[in-house]
N, C-alpha and C positions, 0 to 999 in steps of 0.2 A: 543239882549236878549228877547225882546218880542216874538219873533218867537220861541224860544226855548220851551216855556211853553203854546203856543197856544193862544197869545193875540188875542182877536176877532177884535181888532181895529189896527191892526198892519199897515195896509195901511194908515190909518189916521195919525198914529204916524210917518211915514216915510214921509209922506206929510209935516207934520209940520217941521220936521227936514230940507227938502228940502226948504221950504219956508224961515226959519231962515237963512240957509246957505247951500251951496251946498256941496253934499256928494263927497268925493274923488274917483277918478277913480278906479274901481275895487273893491269897498268896499263890493259888494255883494259876492265877491270871498274869503273875509276874515271873513265872518259871523261864520263860522265853527270854525275857530281859537279863536274868542272871546267867544264861547260857549263852547270850550273844558274844561276849567277848572271847571266852574259849573257843566258840566256833571260828572266829576270825583268826585266832592263833592257829588252829588247826588247819584253816584254809591256806595260811602262809606257808606252813611247813609240811602239810600232808597232801593237800590237793582241793581240786575243784568241787568235789561232792560237798564238803564243808562249806565252801563259799555259797553254793546255792541254797543250803540250808540256813547259812546266816542271813542271807537276804529274804528268805521265807520268813525267818524269825522277826526281822527288822520291820517288813511289811505289815506282819500281823500286829506288832506293837503300835505301829503308827495308825493303824486302822481303828483302834480303840478310842 
């Protein structure tokens, strides 16, 4: 989720997660799936830019 809205310290956040417990294999491949619902919510309340990003995310997930 931090990457979705441009967290300036996302690398440090991920390092903290890795320090506390290892991340599951393939976690980076599933980031879009975790961002999909928040993108839809933002599309409904904020605007079309998020809808386009949600469609792109869905297409990428279905292509795997």
